[in-house]
C-alpha positions as CSV (number, residue, x, y, z in Angstrom):
1,M,15.6,-20.0,-23.0
2,S,14.0,-16.7,-24.2
3,S,16.0,-14.1,-25.9
4,R,15.8,-10.7,-24.4
5,E,16.8,-7.4,-25.9
6,P,19.8,-6.0,-24.2
7,V,19.0,-3.6,-21.4
8,D,20.3,-0.1,-21.6
9,P,22.7,0.1,-18.7
10,D,21.7,3.7,-18.0
11,L,18.0,2.7,-17.8
12,L,18.9,-0.2,-15.4
13,A,20.9,2.2,-13.2
14,L,18.1,4.7,-13.2
15,V,15.5,2.1,-12.1
16,M,17.8,0.7,-9.4
17,L,18.7,4.2,-8.1
18,L,15.1,5.3,-8.0
19,G,14.2,2.3,-6.0
20,R,16.8,3.1,-3.5
21,V,15.7,6.8,-3.3
22,A,12.1,5.7,-2.8
23,K,13.1,3.3,0.0
24,S,15.2,6.0,1.7
25,L,12.3,8.5,1.5
26,K,10.0,6.0,3.2
27,R,12.4,5.5,6.1
28,P,11.0,7.3,9.2
29,G,14.2,9.3,9.9
30,D,17.2,9.3,12.0
31,G,17.4,7.5,15.4
32,P,15.0,4.9,16.9
33,G,11.3,5.2,16.0
34,P,9.6,7.6,13.7
35,P,10.2,11.4,13.9
36,E,7.9,13.5,16.1
37,F,6.2,14.9,13.0
38,I,5.1,11.5,11.8
39,V,3.9,10.4,15.2
40,R,1.9,13.6,15.7
41,A,0.5,13.5,12.2
42,K,-0.7,9.9,12.7
43,E,-2.3,10.9,16.0
44,Q,-4.3,13.4,14.0
45,G,-5.4,10.6,11.5
46,L,-3.2,11.8,8.7
47,G,-1.0,9.7,6.5
48,P,2.0,9.9,4.1
49,R,0.0,11.7,1.4
50,H,-0.2,14.8,3.6
51,V,3.6,15.0,4.1
52,P,4.4,16.7,0.7
53,V,1.9,19.5,1.5
54,M,3.6,20.1,4.8
55,V,7.1,20.0,3.4
56,S,6.1,22.3,0.6
57,L,4.7,24.9,3.0
58,T,7.7,24.5,5.3
59,L,10.1,25.2,2.4
60,T,8.1,27.9,0.5
61,G,6.1,29.6,3.2
62,P,2.4,30.6,3.1
63,S,0.7,29.6,-0.2
64,A,-2.6,29.5,-1.9
65,V,-4.1,26.1,-2.5
66,G,-3.6,26.5,-6.3
67,E,0.1,27.2,-5.7
68,I,0.4,24.1,-3.6
69,A,-1.3,22.0,-6.3
70,G,1.0,23.4,-8.9
71,R,4.2,22.7,-7.0
72,L,3.2,19.2,-6.1
73,G,1.7,18.3,-9.5
74,L,-1.8,17.8,-7.9
75,G,-5.2,18.6,-9.2
76,A,-7.0,21.5,-7.5
77,A,-9.6,19.2,-5.9
78,T,-6.9,16.9,-4.4
79,A,-4.8,19.8,-3.0
80,S,-8.0,21.3,-1.6
81,Q,-8.9,18.0,0.1
82,L,-5.5,17.5,1.6
83,V,-5.4,21.1,2.9
84,G,-8.9,20.6,4.4
85,E,-7.8,17.5,6.2
86,L,-4.7,19.3,7.5
87,L,-6.8,22.2,8.6
88,R,-9.2,20.0,10.5
89,A,-6.2,18.3,12.2
90,G,-4.8,21.7,13.2
91,L,-1.5,21.3,11.3
92,V,-2.1,24.3,9.0
93,V,-4.0,27.5,9.3
94,R,-6.0,29.5,6.7
95,E,-5.8,33.2,6.5
96,V,-7.2,35.8,4.1
97,D,-4.7,37.1,1.6
98,P,-4.3,40.8,2.5
99,D,-3.8,41.7,-1.1
100,D,-6.8,39.8,-2.4
101,R,-9.5,39.2,0.2
102,R,-11.1,36.5,-2.1
103,R,-8.0,34.3,-1.8
104,A,-7.1,32.1,1.1
105,I,-3.5,31.6,2.1
106,I,-2.4,28.4,3.9
107,D,0.5,28.1,6.3
108,V,1.9,25.6,8.8
109,A,0.2,26.2,12.1
110,P,2.6,28.0,14.6
111,A,2.5,25.0,17.0
112,W,3.7,22.7,14.2
113,Q,6.3,24.9,12.5
114,E,9.4,23.8,14.4
115,T,8.4,20.1,14.1
116,A,7.7,20.4,10.4
117,R,10.9,22.3,9.8
118,A,13.0,19.7,11.7
119,F,11.3,16.9,9.7
120,A,11.8,18.6,6.3
121,S,15.5,19.3,7.2
122,T,16.1,15.6,8.0
123,K,14.3,14.3,4.9
124,L,16.1,16.8,2.6
125,A,19.6,16.5,4.0
126,A,20.6,13.8,1.4
127,A,19.2,15.9,-1.5
128,R,21.1,19.0,-0.2
129,T,24.3,16.9,0.0
130,A,23.8,15.6,-3.5
131,L,23.1,19.0,-5.0
132,D,26.1,20.5,-3.1
133,G,28.3,18.0,-4.9
134,L,27.4,19.3,-8.3
135,D,28.5,22.4,-10.1
136,A,25.9,24.7,-11.6
137,A,25.9,23.0,-15.1
138,E,25.7,19.5,-13.6
139,R,22.9,20.6,-11.3
140,R,20.9,22.1,-14.2
141,A,21.4,18.8,-16.2
142,F,20.4,16.6,-13.3
143,L,17.2,18.6,-12.6
144,K,16.3,18.7,-16.3
145,G,16.6,15.0,-16.5
146,L,14.6,14.5,-13.3
147,R,11.9,16.8,-14.7
148,L,11.8,15.0,-18.0
149,F,11.5,11.6,-16.1
150,V,8.6,12.9,-13.9
151,E,6.8,14.4,-16.9
152,A,7.1,11.1,-18.9
153,S,6.0,9.1,-15.8
154,E,2.9,11.2,-15.2
155,H,1.9,11.3,-18.9
156,T,-0.5,14.2,-18.1
157,G,-0.6,17.5,-16.5
158,P,1.5,20.6,-16.9
159,P,5.2,20.4,-17.1
160,C,7.1,20.3,-13.8
161,P,7.9,23.8,-12.6
162,D,11.5,24.9,-13.1
163,P,12.2,27.4,-10.2
164,S,15.5,28.5,-11.8
165,A,13.5,29.8,-14.9
166,G,12.0,32.5,-12.8
167,P,8.4,33.7,-13.0
168,S,6.6,32.9,-16.3
């Protein structure tokens, strides 16, 4: 019998909880069959990697590709590729930034906005419920721990943005 070092119970709990979170995020949604958003996205030849871009745009509104990349922890080339695929599929639109005509702004296409909003709302309901159960200090501590975990997991790239810190 091999001897193992004792496992930190908090580490074990974290691994188990993250597995359950990942599983729940992969579930298609409420009710029978996948939500309309997933069905329509698949019909356009898109996959799960496009979902975070759509959810990000749904939550934050029109954004430049660099802003999308920063929020999602993606490289500029990857974000640009995903946006290009979403553009070709007709899920997003590109417009010229009225304040800086050299810059393109990406937004969810009008025909997709309600579908994307309903999908994001369904997928984020559990997160909203969890955050609503925390007071301000607990929320800050939870998000700080989650940011530290993500940064340690990624080993590279800029720190995760902290929206509560305000503009830098």
